[in-house]
C-alpha positions, -999 to +999 in steps of 0.1 A: -002+002+003+010+034-009-003+069-001+013+101-013-001+131-002+006+165-021-007+199-025+008+218+006+024+245+015+020+282+028-013+305+023-025+335+037-060+333+059-086+331+036-070+308+012-074+277-001-055+250-011-060+210-023-048+187-007-043+153-031-038+109-020-024+092-048-033+057-037-016+024-051-011-010-040-046-020-026-083-018-043-086+018-036-128+020-048-137+000-021-118+015+008-132+041+028-106+075+028-103+098+055-079+125+057-064+135+098-039+167+105-015+169+137-009+204+147+017+214+161+023+200+196-013+180+195-027+149+192-040+135+155-073+140+147-103+131+119-108+159+095-132+141+072-142+109+054-160+098+028-173+062+019-158+042-006-186+050-030-177+087-022-215+090-012-210+097+024-185+121+036-185+135+075-161+165+088-154+178+122-171+205+129-144+230+133-144+221+094-176+218+083-187+243+053-151+251+050-135+221+041-148+194+013-141+156+007-139+144-028-121+109-045-123+100-080-122+056-080-106+059-117-078+083-107-071+062-071-067+099-057-093+115-028-093+151-024-091+179+008-102+212-008-103+236+014-111+270+014-116+300+042-082+283+059-075+295+095-043+297+112-056+270+136-060+248+102-017+245+103-008+213+108+002+178+087-020+170+073-027+129+065-046+106+041-056+076+058-074+041+045-102+018+057-075-007+070-053+020+089-024+023+064-011+062+064+004+090+037+037+106+045+018+136+057+017+168+039+025+202+058+000+235+054+007+268+073-018+296+075-001+328+087+004+361+071 
């Protein structure tokens, strides 16, 4: 199993980023997927999850209305569109399969 996140970087408050997680080594279309994040000095937390078909999604209260998780089962990729970013969204963002395989993470920094 390989999960490769990309799309992180630095952005000013109010800006947007789109994270991608390219998956291989398993049947992606049969796996629920999630995005987690770990802010500096804090525990890792669930941000959003999506069912294998993409028909069901869930979000942490802190990101509802600002973040959107989606997936492309042809490209074997899961996305996290992040809008109206806040400094408290600064973290390393990880994707995870339903069987608890993790990517290496991508840094997102929101600051002015």
